[in-house]
DRENVEX-251932 format. One record per residue (C-alpha): z, y, x; residue in one letter. Coordinates in steps of 0.2 Angstrom, whole numbers, plus 5000, padded with zeros to 4 digits. Layout:
ZYXa
...
This chain:
502051524881m
501451374872k
502451214870e
501951074882s
501450924873l
502050754881p
500750664891k
500350484887g
500550524868t
499450484853v
499550614840l
499050604822l
498350754813g
497050894814d
496550914833c
496451104830g
498351114826q
498851004841h
497651094853l
498451264848a
500151194854q
499451154872l
499951274886p
498551374894d
497551294908a
498351124907c
496950994906a
495750934920d
494550854908l
494250864889i
493050734882y
492650744864l
491650634853d
491650724836p
490750684820p
488850694824f
488350784808f
487550624801t
487950664783q
488550484781k
490150394778t
490350274793h
491150104790s
491449944800l
492449784798t
493249694812t
492549534819r
493949434810a
493549524794g
495449574792d
495249764794r
494049894790s
493850074798y
492950214791n
492750404792f
491650534783a
490450634793d
489950744778l
489650934779w
489151074766d
487951144779s
487451164797k
488451324797s
490051234791a
489851104805y
489551234818g
491051334813n
492151174813f
491551154831l
491751334836f
493651344831g
494051194841r
493051234856l
493951394858k
495551304859l
494851184871i
494151324882h
495951394883r
496751234887a
495551194901l
495951224919k
494851344929s
494351184939t
494151084923g
492651014913s
492250974895v
491050834890f
490350844873f
489650684865h
488250704852c
486550634847d
484950704839q
485850754823n
487050874832s
486450914850s
485551074845h
487051144835i
488251094849a
487251174863r
487251344854i
489151334851v
489551274868l
488451414876d
489351544866d
491051474870t
490851424889f
489351534894g
487651474897e
487951484916l
489351354915n
488151224907f
488151094921r
487150934914s
486350854899e
486850674902v
485750544894i
486650384890w
485350254888s
485550084881y
484549944873r
484949894855r
484149784842w
482749854832s
482849914814n
481649944800s
481550134802k
479850204804k
479650284821g
480350264838l
481950164840l
483450274845p
484050214861a
485050354869h
486450474865q
486750644874t
488350704883i
488350894887l
489450944902m
490151114904y
491351184916s
492551334914k
492051414930t
490951384945d
492551314954d
492451144944f
493050984952k
491650854955f
491750694964n
489950654970t
489450474966t
488150384976l
486950244969t
485750124977d
484050174982y
482750134969s
481549984972h
480050104975s
480950194990t
480050165006n
480750155023a
480250325029d
481250405014q
482750305019i
482850335038i
482050505040q
482750675038r
481850795027r
481650985031v
480651135024r
479151185034d
478551365036e
477651355019r
479251285010g
478551115008k
479650965011a
479150865026v
479950735038y
480750815053e
480250775070r
481050835087d
480050935100t
479350775107e
478750715090g
480050585088k
480750545071v
482450635067v
483650515058s
484550575042n
486150485048g
487150365038a
486250275024k
487450325009k
486250304994g
485650434982v
486750544970p
487050484953l
485650554941s
485950624923d
485150464915v
486450324914w
485950154908e
487650074902i
487549934890p
488049964872y
489449854867l
488649694859n
489449624843p
490249484853k
491049584867a
492949554868q
493149744870e
492449774853r
493749814840v
492749854824g
492750044825y
491050114819p
490750234834t
491650144848q
491050184865k
491150064880p
492550094893i
491350084907l
490550244900l
492150344899l
492750274916e
491150354924r
491450524916i
493350524921i
492950474939q
491650614941l
492750754937v
494650704939t
495750624952d
497250514949e
498650604940g
497550724932d
497650764913l
496250694901v
496250744883i
495250674869d
495450774853p
494350644842f
495050484850c
494350364837g
494650194844s
495550264859g
494250214872t
494450374882t
496350364884v
496250174888v
494950214902a
496150354908a
497650234909q
496650104918l
496150244931l
497950304933n
497650474924r
498850564912s
498150584895w
498350644877i
497450574862a
497250654845i
496550594829d
496650634810s
496550454805s
498150354804p
497050194807e
496250264822a
497950314829v
498650144826e
497150054834l
497250164849t
499150124852k
498749944850a
497249944863r
498350044875l
499649894875k
498349764878q
496749854886p
495249744887v
493649794897k
491949714896t
491149684913r
489249724915s
488049624926n
486849774923l
488049894932l
488749774945e
487149674950k
485749774943g
484449724929r
483849574939a
485549494936s
484949464918y
483349374923q
483249184924n
481349174922v
480649154940d
478949164947k
478648974944a
478948994926v
477749144924e
476449044934a
476648894922s
476448994907l
474949104913f
473949164899g
475149124885m
475849264874d
477649244875y
479349344875v
480449304890r
482249254887v
483349314901h
485149284896r
484949094892n
485148944903s
484048824893g
482648924885i
481449014897d
480349104883c
479849104865i
478049104860l
477549254849k
476649144837t
477649014827e
477148844823i
477248784805n
478448924802g
479548874817l
479948974833p
479248894849v
480548874862f
479948834880i
480748774896r
479948744912v
480548604922q
481448664938r
481048584955p
482848524957d
482948434939e
482348284931t
481348284915m
482848214906a
483848364913d
482548494907a
482448414890a
484348414888a
484548594893s
483248654881l
483948544867s
485748614870k
485148794871a
484248774854a
485548674845r
486348814835n
484748924832k
484048834817g
482448724817d
481248754831a
479748674840f
480348624857l
479248614872v
479648564890v
478248614903v
478148474916v
477948534934t
478148354941d
476748244935r
477548084942g
479048104932v
478048134916l
477047974919n
478647884922l
479447934906l
477847894896g
477948054887n
479648004879q
481448044882s
483148014873d
482848174864i
481548134851s
481148314846d
480548374863i
478648394866h
477948384884y
476448464891v
475748484908d
476048644918a
474548744912t
474248854898s
472748754893s
473748594890a
475048694880l
473748774869r
473048594865i
474748524860l
475048674849l
473348664841d
473648484836r
475348534829a
474648664817i
473048564813a
473648524795p
473948704791q
472148744793g
471048854804d
472049014800k
473548944810l
472548864824r
472349004836k
473849034848i
473749204855n
473249214874a
472549344885t
471849234899q
471749044902s
471548924916r
470348774917p
471048624908q
472048494918s
471548314918e
472948274906a
472348404894a
470548344894r
470948164892t
472248194879g
473748124888t
474748274887a
């Protein structure tokens, strides 16, 4: 009989030694985020610059890494309840090795899902496609695993028939909409949504997130909360053998689950204990309101900039877009005047948004000609340029601005254009 380790404990040391002390079939969920076989030493400094965290992910060979995983997964398998699940976090460096070891330990038939955690990150200089996902492999101990079905909203492409009508298989095995003997539509009942898929778009923690603590492989609490809610209930035991910054057990504590955390790094153990005392979770508009919550560029803005080659800016209240072509080495920030604001308001919003972003060429696109004439093309903010709400007028202004630089800078990329406005033809813009 193994000695029972106290729940709600952060343990320092090799997880293999601590897992060996667990009683059989005690855990409902074991989530592990082990080294990824990156063959690098990972290091990161806190935002305040007062602390650094690092760990070595260096191995003699793939066999050495596989043997390391195999020994610990055997102990994890023993500690897992018959209704329990294991979630193994990995990436392209280690997923192929982990899959072989997990199949051998849990059995190929107990593989349940390959979850793709998808996120958007800043680009890097690496040649090739930008890595924008990690993999989480889900295995159960038996067929009798606990699973709490999660429903999500219907996609924007779902039509009314798909929502209201029940589907059945016809005599050929083809899915068709069901109708009764009189040919009337058969309803599929309450409109609950669709089951959660195996692709999860959950934002990566940005550098300014309050939740970020400076640990190099920190995961967002929202990701671990989803995993915990899928396969456990309140009071169930969650174990993380490679707890790192402690995200798993912070999420477990917030969800009223029991937990045990293990790590071989004294700094990681200290950090985990500190986070448990004052848990901070970053909210996500993406999850709460959908991707549309990030967008502040409306149809009117798109119409005003028709034909221009620009990058839309969604998370800024003053800048609508940035032209892809610079002017005299400066980025071009653009704001389109809103129907409910004056020219002065639009200029002030743009100027404020650009204040701490270095030198830039600032343009307000005027949607109210009367206001433009009233101001005489001037405002209290001297570095703002005004153009009529057509791409042609904007192109003329920018051509004039770069004229001293020669013809090689004269062209502003555009895919289409509209007829010039009267302001553009007469040069009043």
